[in-house]
C-alpha positions as a printed Julia matrix, in Angstrom:
62×3 Matrix{Float64}:
  -9.45  -15.25  11.36
  -7.72  -12.42   9.57
  -6.65  -14.84   6.86
 -10.34  -15.33   5.98
 -10.95  -11.67   5.19
 -10.92  -10.95   1.47
 -11.46   -7.37   0.41
 -12.73   -7.02  -3.12
 -14.19   -3.51  -3.2
 -12.09   -0.62  -4.41
 -11.84    2.94  -3.16
 -13.56    3.64   0.16
 -16.09    0.83  -0.31
 -13.51   -1.48   1.25
 -14.13    0.14   4.64
 -17.75   -1.04   4.8
 -16.76   -4.41   3.38
 -14.15   -4.84   6.11
 -16.67   -4.08   8.88
 -19.14   -6.56   7.36
 -16.56   -9.34   7.15
 -15.24   -8.77  10.68
 -18.8    -8.88  11.99
 -19.6   -12.06  10.07
 -16.46  -13.79  11.35
 -17.18  -12.74  14.95
 -13.53  -11.75  15.28
 -12.5    -9.5   18.14
 -11.56   -6.01  17.06
 -10.92   -2.54  18.41
 -10.94    0.95  16.98
  -8.11    3.39  17.52
  -8.23    7.12  16.85
  -6.18    8.48  13.98
  -5.14   11.94  12.96
  -5.63   12.66   9.28
  -3.84   15.57   7.65
  -5.34   16.73   4.37
  -3.24   18.65   1.88
  -4.48   21.87   0.36
  -4.86   19.99  -2.93
  -7.14   17.34  -1.43
  -9.21   19.95   0.38
  -9.75   21.9   -2.84
 -10.52   18.75  -4.82
 -13.15   17.61  -2.35
 -15.48   14.67  -2.75
 -18.56   14.58  -4.91
 -21.9    13.18  -3.84
 -21.72   10.88  -6.85
 -18.79    9.05  -5.24
 -20.96    8.21  -2.22
 -23.67    6.88  -4.53
 -21.1     4.76  -6.4
 -19.87    3.23  -3.14
 -23.43    2.46  -2.05
 -24.17    0.76  -5.37
 -21.0    -1.34  -5.1
 -21.94   -2.46  -1.58
 -25.52   -3.36  -2.49
 -24.67   -5.25  -5.69
 -21.45   -7.02  -4.71
């Protein structure tokens, strides 16, 4: 079933696309906790609200 998953979205939009495709394929899956370490640079850079809007637009119009 994994061979049928085709991610086409870039950036973080791929995460929602992956969940959608796994759900549609009815594949079994499990989540595992991860530990993310952010650098000082990435914390200062941050994430703009516009990026979230861009991801939403990509998901809706794909």
